[in-house]
C-alpha positions in Angstrom: 102.5 -72.2 50.8 99.2 -70.9 53.2 101.6 -69.2 55.4 102.9 -67.2 52.3 99.4 -66.7 50.7 98.6 -65.2 54.2 101.1 -63.2 54.9 100.4 -61.8 50.9 97.0 -61.2 52.3 98.4 -59.1 54.9 100.8 -56.9 53.0 98.1 -56.2 50.8 95.8 -55.1 53.4 98.3 -53.1 55.0 98.8 -51.6 51.3 95.4 -50.8 51.3 95.1 -48.9 54.5 98.0 -46.9 54.0 96.4 -45.8 50.5 93.4 -45.0 51.8 95.3 -43.0 54.6 96.8 -40.6 51.7 94.3 -37.9 51.0 92.6 -38.0 47.5 92.5 -35.0 45.5 89.2 -33.6 44.9 88.0 -33.8 41.7 86.8 -30.9 40.2 82.9 -30.6 38.8 82.5 -29.5 35.5 81.3 -26.4 35.4 78.0 -25.9 34.0 77.9 -22.9 31.3 74.4 -22.8 31.4 73.6 -22.4 34.9 77.0 -19.8 35.0 75.3 -17.7 32.4 71.7 -17.6 34.5 73.7 -16.6 37.4 75.4 -13.9 35.4 72.2 -12.4 33.8 70.5 -12.7 37.1 72.7 -10.2 39.3 73.2 -7.9 36.2 69.5 -7.5 36.1 69.7 -7.4 39.9 72.4 -5.0 40.3 70.9 -1.8 39.4 67.9 -2.9 42.1 70.5 -3.4 44.5 72.6 0.0 44.0 69.4 1.6 44.3 68.1 0.2 46.9 71.4 1.0 49.0 71.6 4.8 47.7 67.9 5.9 47.9 67.0 3.9 51.0 69.4 3.0 53.5 71.9 5.4 52.8 69.5 8.4 52.5 67.6 6.9 55.4 71.2 7.0 57.8 71.5 10.5 55.9 68.0 12.2 57.0 68.4 10.5 60.5 71.6 12.4 61.1 70.0 15.6 59.3 67.1 15.8 61.6 69.6 16.3 64.4 71.0 19.6 62.9 70.1 22.8 61.5 70.5 22.6 58.0 68.8 24.7 55.5 68.7 23.4 51.9 68.2 27.1 50.2 71.5 28.3 52.0 72.9 25.7 53.5 75.5 25.2 50.7 76.4 21.3 49.7 74.6 18.7 52.2 77.7 15.9 51.9 80.3 18.8 53.3 77.6 19.8 55.7 77.4 16.4 56.9 80.9 15.7 56.6 81.1 18.5 59.8 78.0 17.0 61.7 79.0 17.0 65.0 79.9 21.0 64.4 76.3 21.3 62.9 74.3 19.7 65.7 71.4 22.5 66.3 71.7 24.7 68.9 68.8 24.4 71.1 69.7 20.6 70.8 70.0 17.5 68.9 66.4 16.6 69.9 65.1 20.4 69.1 62.7 19.8 65.8 61.6 16.3 67.7 60.4 18.4 70.8 58.9 21.0 68.0 57.3 18.8 66.0 55.0 17.5 69.5 54.8 21.6 71.0 54.3 24.0 68.0 51.8 26.3 67.7 47.9 24.5 67.5 46.6 24.5 63.9 43.1 24.3 64.9 41.0 26.2 67.3 40.2 23.0 68.7 43.1 22.2 70.7 45.4 20.3 68.8 48.9 20.8 67.2 50.2 21.2 63.3 51.6 17.3 63.7 47.9 16.1 65.5 46.1 18.2 62.6 47.8 16.4 59.6 48.1 12.8 61.5 44.5 12.7 62.4 43.6 13.2 58.8 46.0 10.4 57.8 44.7 8.4 60.1 41.2 9.2 59.0 41.9 8.0 55.5 42.7 4.8 56.7 38.8 4.1 57.5 38.6 3.2 53.5 41.3 0.5 54.5 38.7 -2.3 55.9 35.6 -0.9 53.4 37.8 -1.7 50.4 38.9 -5.2 52.3 35.0 -6.2 52.8 34.3 -4.7 49.3 36.9 -5.9 47.2 36.3 -9.7 48.8 32.0 -9.6 48.2 32.9 -8.5 44.6 35.8 -11.5 44.3 34.2 -14.2 45.8 31.4 -13.3 43.3 33.4 -12.9 40.1 35.0 -16.5 41.1 32.2 -18.2 40.6 31.6 -19.9 37.0 29.1 -17.0 35.6 29.0 -15.4 32.0 30.9 -12.3 31.6 33.2 -12.9 34.4 36.4 -11.8 32.7 34.4 -8.6 31.5 33.9 -7.9 34.9 37.1 -8.0 36.4 38.4 -5.7 33.7 35.7 -3.2 34.6 36.9 -3.1 37.9 40.3 -3.1 37.6 40.4 -0.3 35.3 40.2 2.4 37.4 43.4 1.1 38.6 45.2 2.2 35.8 43.2 5.5 35.0 44.9 8.8 35.8 44.5 10.2 39.3 44.3 13.6 38.1 41.2 12.7 35.7 39.7 10.8 38.7 39.9 13.1 41.2 38.9 15.8 38.4 35.7 13.8 38.1 34.5 13.3 41.5 35.3 17.2 42.1 32.4 17.6 39.6 30.3 14.8 41.2 30.8 16.2 44.5 30.8 20.2 43.2 27.2 22.1 44.6 25.5 21.5 41.8 27.0 18.0 40.8 25.3 14.7 40.9 25.6 13.3 44.4 23.8 16.5 45.5 21.4 15.9 43.2 21.0 12.2 44.2 21.0 12.8 47.8 18.3 15.7 47.2 21.3 18.4 48.6 21.0 20.7 45.7 18.3 23.0 47.5 20.3 23.5 50.3 22.1 27.1 51.3 19.1 28.8 48.6 19.5 26.5 46.1 23.6 26.5 45.9 24.0 22.6 46.7 25.5 21.4 49.6 29.3 22.4 50.1 31.5 19.2 49.7 34.6 20.5 48.6 35.4 24.1 48.6 36.6 24.8 45.1 37.7 28.2 45.9 40.3 27.4 48.7 38.3 28.9 51.6 37.4 27.1 54.3 34.6 28.6 56.1 32.0 26.0 56.4 31.8 25.2 60.3 28.8 22.6 62.2 27.1 26.3 63.3 27.3 27.4 59.6 25.5 24.3 58.0 22.8 25.3 61.2 22.4 29.0 60.4 22.2 28.2 56.7 19.4 25.6 57.1 16.9 27.9 59.3 18.7 26.8 63.0 20.0 28.9 65.7 23.3 27.6 66.7 23.2 25.7 70.0 27.1 25.9 70.9 30.1 28.1 70.4 32.4 26.0 71.1 35.6 25.8 69.2 34.5 22.6 67.7 31.1 23.9 66.5 32.7 27.0 64.8 35.7 25.5 63.2 35.8 24.0 59.7 38.3 21.7 60.3 36.0 19.4 62.1 32.9 20.1 59.4 34.3 20.9 56.0 37.5 19.0 56.4 35.5 15.8 57.6 33.2 15.8 54.4 36.2 16.2 52.4 37.9 13.8 53.7 34.4 11.3 53.1 34.7 12.5 49.4 38.5 11.3 49.0 38.1 8.2 51.1 35.2 7.0 48.4 37.0 8.3 45.8 40.3 6.2 46.7 38.1 2.8 47.8 36.6 3.4 44.0 40.2 3.4 42.7 41.8 0.8 44.6 39.0 -1.7 44.5 40.6 -3.4 41.4 43.7 -4.4 42.4 42.6 -5.7 45.8 39.7 -7.9 43.5 42.6 -9.7 41.2 44.9 -10.3 44.1 41.8 -11.8 46.2 40.7 -13.9 42.7 44.0 -15.6 42.8 43.8 -16.5 46.5 40.4 -18.2 45.9 41.8 -20.5 42.9 44.4 -21.7 45.6 41.6 -22.7 48.3 41.7 -26.4 48.5 38.5 -27.8 46.6 38.6 -31.5 48.2 37.9 -29.7 51.7 35.3 -27.5 50.0 33.8 -30.8 49.0 34.0 -32.5 52.1 32.0 -30.2 54.0 29.4 -29.6 51.2 29.2 -33.3 52.0 29.2 -33.3 55.6 25.8 -30.6 55.1 27.6 -27.3 55.6 26.2 -24.3 54.3 28.0 -22.1 52.0 28.7 -19.3 55.0 30.2 -22.3 57.0 32.6 -23.3 54.3 33.4 -19.8 53.4 34.4 -18.9 57.1 35.7 -22.4 58.1 37.7 -23.2 54.4 37.8 -20.4 52.3 39.3 -17.7 55.3 41.8 -19.8 56.1 43.0 -20.8 53.3 42.9 -16.6 51.8 44.6 -15.4 55.3 48.5 -15.1 53.6 46.4 -12.7 51.1 44.2 -11.1 53.5 47.5 -10.1 55.4 49.1 -9.2 52.8 46.8 -6.6 51.8 46.5 -5.1 55.5 50.1 -4.8 55.6 50.6 -2.8 52.3 47.4 -0.7 52.7 48.2 0.5 55.8 51.8 1.3 54.8 50.8 3.2 51.8 47.7 4.9 53.5 50.5 6.1 56.1 51.8 7.8 53.1 48.4 9.2 51.0 49.7 12.8 49.4 48.6 12.9 45.8 44.5 12.6 46.2 44.2 15.4 48.9 46.6 17.8 47.4 44.9 17.6 43.8 41.9 17.8 45.9 41.9 21.5 47.5 45.9 21.9 47.8 48.2 21.8 50.6 45.5 22.7 53.7 45.1 21.4 56.8 41.6 20.5 57.1 42.4 17.9 54.4 46.6 17.4 53.9 48.1 14.2 54.9 51.2 13.7 57.2 53.6 13.5 54.1 52.5 17.2 53.3 53.5 18.3 56.6 57.1 17.0 55.2 57.1 18.5 52.1 56.2 22.1 52.9 58.6 21.9 55.8 61.5 20.1 54.2 60.9 21.5 50.8 59.1 24.2 49.9 60.1 26.1 53.3 63.8 24.9 53.1 64.1 23.6 56.6 65.7 20.0 55.7 66.1 19.6 59.2 62.5 19.8 60.0 61.5 18.0 57.4 63.6 14.6 58.2 62.4 15.2 61.6 59.4 14.7 60.6 59.8 12.2 57.9 61.5 10.0 60.7 58.7 10.4 62.8 56.0 9.4 60.4 59.1 5.8 59.8 58.7 4.9 63.5 55.3 5.2 63.3 55.3 2.7 60.2 57.5 0.2 61.6 55.6 0.2 64.5 52.3 -0.7 62.8 54.1 -3.0 60.9 55.5 -4.8 64.0 52.4 -5.6 65.7 50.5 -6.5 62.4 53.3 -9.5 62.5 52.6 -9.7 66.5 49.6 -10.1 66.1 49.6 -12.8 63.0 52.1 -15.0 64.7 49.6 -14.9 67.8 46.8 -16.0 65.4 49.4 -18.9 63.9 50.2 -19.7 67.9 
């Protein structure tokens, strides 16, 4: 009897092992209709952005890159797609890198040694002086507004208003403020300059004749140098006009940066600040040792986006005095050659140079960020 029971148990174990050896069919999970619908609507809303990015960014970037090696002219060049279809036949007769060489070796734009690309690129870099100024000011105002004071929300709205105002109206206002008989000359006591005409921050007539030697003569002095630097309006009136544009750009962009800093300050660890206060740390130490480390991601984001946007400045200088080499940014160089003059290949080459500069600056910032983290 016991032997038969042992045999049956052995058989049952063998059957169980055989059953386990047979691959079991996976049971299909029930489809979550709500999740499926959410994913479907998500893709529907993302498709326009994906298509737009692929077409207007990646494909256009590749086409601009290839175009920069050719001699295509938009005015009489015909269909660009058909032109690019025979790319190997349309490489520039003087070499594929002709426009890149031309960008660094073309005629001098200013009397002081500098070519056209250098003049416009210098303007762009000069405008970026406003980035650290705006960062410091926005941080200061954000810290002030993050305190529990009456009317704090009102100040936030007031400082943000310039961000939503029309750039044209802001430029017009600043042109009036800095005109020869404007408010700023009155505040600075410069209305008596040039026999009561007022200091010429911006030349509204489009001429560019204000140089350092001219200022010395108008103030009753005798020019001490006849160098190209002293007689070139690019290094005098151009500098003053660019300073006005920097002031306007900082004022206009202050509100948006303040809002980001206020949002970052709201996420600072309150317990750590409290512990630092208990340990006897003053407000300045708490700010540098507690607040700033927690605020670093916001600061890094603002710096990266500000540098990228600053390298692409176009509208403000153009609205002030038009597209002139004494104030226009690098993007104006692309627009004048690639669109106005119709030299699409030259404009594409200038655009590729700008893309490389922006990419290098961005990678450098990320490299610094990685070193700080280490």
